[in-house]
N, C-alpha and C positions, 0 to 999 in steps of 0.2 A: 166771078161767074166761069169764063176765059179757063183759069187756072184748073179749077175741079174740074169743067168737063176732064182735060187732058190730060191728067193722072189718075178718071178713071180706069180706062182700057189697061194700065202697068198695072193698077192696087186689084183689080179683080184677079190678073192674068198670080202677080206673084201673092194672093192669099190661097188660091185654088190651087196653086200647083205644092205653094206650101202644106198647105191640109191633108193635097194626096199621098206629099213623101212622110208628112206626120204620120197616115197612116199608117203607110208602108212600113215604119219602123214599127210602131204599134205591133203591126200584124206579125213581124219579125220574134219582139217579147213572147208575144200569143203558140209562138212557132215555135220559142225555146223551153215550155215549160214545156208544150205537147211531148219535144224531145226527151225533158228528162225526165216526165212520168212511163214515156216508152221505155229509159233507159232504167228505170228504177225496177221496173217489171221484168224486161229481159234480166238483170244483175241475182234477182228472187228467184226466175229458171234457174237461173245457173246452181245458186247453190241453194237448191233444192237438195231433201232426200234420194241419193240414187237409186235406182231401182234397174233388176233384171231388163236384159236385153229385148223391147218389145217384138213378135211375132213379126209386125207386120209394120216394119217402120219405114217415114218419110217425112218431107219436109217442114210438113207441118208439125213435127217433132224436133222442132231444131231446138238445140242447146238442153235437151233433157235430160240432167244427169243418168247415169247406166253404169253397172256394172258386168264386170264380159272377164271371165277366165279361157283360159284356152294357151294355143301354142302359135306364133309366128312361122313363114312358112320358109323364110328365108330370103322368098322373094321380095324390093322394096323398090319405092320411088322417092325418087331425090327431089325434091320442088327447092328451088332457089330461096332463101327468104337472110335473114340476121337478125340480132337483139344488139338494145345499144351495150348492156358491157362486153358480151364478147365480140363484136363485128358481124362478119361476113357467113353466111354458112349455109345449111339445108335443115329442111324438114325433113323425117326419116318418115315412110307412110309405109305401112307392110301392109302384106297380106296376113291376116289373122284367122283361123280356124279354131273357133268357141267349140267346148267341151262339148258341145251335142250338135256340132259338126257341121257349123253353118261358116263359112267363108266368108268374112265382112271387113275392110278396110282398119286400119287400124295407127294413128298419127302421132310417133310414141315420141313426136319431140323434136327438139335442134341438137345440129353436132358440129363442130366449128367447118372452118374445109380442111385444120389436120386428119380428119377422123370419115370423114369422104370415102376412103377408101379401105376402113378397117373391117375385118370380117363380123359380120353379125348373124349367124348359121339360127336354124330355128331353135328357140327357146320357147319355154313358159312361163307365161304374164299374168298376172290377177291383175287388173287395170278398171282403175275409176276413172270413170272421165265423164264428157255429153257429145252428145249426137249434133251432127254439124253440119250442113251445108255450105261452104264459101260462094260468096258472089264474087271473085276475085279475077276471073279470066274475061278483059278485055279485048273492044277490036283489033288494040294496039298491043297484046299480048303473046309473041310468039309462039310457037310451035312447038310442043317439048324438043331436047334433041335427045333420040332416041339411039344415038350411037356412042352419042356421053352420056347416057344416062341422067340427063338433069332437063327437069318440067318449071317453070315458071308461073304457075300457077296451079294452085290446089281445083281439077274440076271434074269431081264426083264420079260422073258417070265413064269419062274417059277414062278415070283411072282404075275404077271397077274396072273395064272394059280391059284395061292392059295386065291386069293382074290377078281377071279371072276370078271376083269377088261380086255379092250385092251389094249395089253404089248405096252402102250405109258406109260412113264418116265417122266412127268415137274417139276424140282429141284428147289425146290419157291428160291427166290433169296428179292422177294418184297410180306408181307401177311398184307392185309386188313382187319380186323373182330379179334375176339376173335383166338388169336394162343397159347392159352392152355401149357404157356411156355415153346413150343420148337420155339428155335433159328432160323434161314432159315441159311448153310452156300451154297452160291451163288457156282456157277460153276466156277471154275479159273480153269489158268492154270499154276498155281504154283504147281502143287503137277505133272508135267510129265518132265520126266526128257529130260535133255538135259547136256550129259556129254563126247560129242566128245574135248570139248578143253583139256579135261583131258587125256582124248584118245590121242590127237593130243602128249600131252606135252609125254606121257608115247615112243611116237613110235618116237621123237625124240631124246629122252633120250638114249632111244637104238642104235639107229645112232649112235650119239657122242661116245659109246662105242666102239661097232663095228669098227670104225673108230680110234681111241684111241688101241685098239688091237692091230687091222690090225700092225697101227703103231710101236708100242710095238716088234711085234714079228720080226717086216720086223729090226727092229735095232738089236733085237736080234741074227738073222740070218746073216746080216753081218758082226756085231762082233765078229761071232764065224769065219766066212771064211774068216775075214781078223787078 
């Protein structure tokens, strides 16, 4: 009887803790399913048929496929970037005047370090792309180096103020016209993290460890008692 009373507290603690850890693991699996559904919905929106640029575009239209036709202004912002294939470089954000006279931002795509200073005078372009309001600027993001002409994040309101455009960014997926050596980088969900499966595995491992430690502790208590 003494042995049974002595193992009760660690047994209850172990069962409760293991159950909590398991519940956290299953919660992460549910979060993973939710995230996969959300990413599928975003991808479906990205791949939808493009339409003309809305008269009043706002962040609720993020990822909407659009078509724009017009001319770059020759003014641009270089945002520090990089690709796996080409290494470090810059995203070229140009001022863009549409055929109906609107001034917007156009993310034309990527250039390597070697093409940073290449001339990119005003040019007529027809673009298929997606509206975007990226959330890249954090508390640790440096302010733009205006002297060097380099930005460290795409900040739509700040870029619009700098280039005197609407706070509307179109990320090019396809460009007709003289691309001037700029490679379009279409919007993709590949960069959106979905780590819920690894988190779930971690919680399940913690649960297994807790259950094992509880069993070992009870075995030790019973051995000492008898």
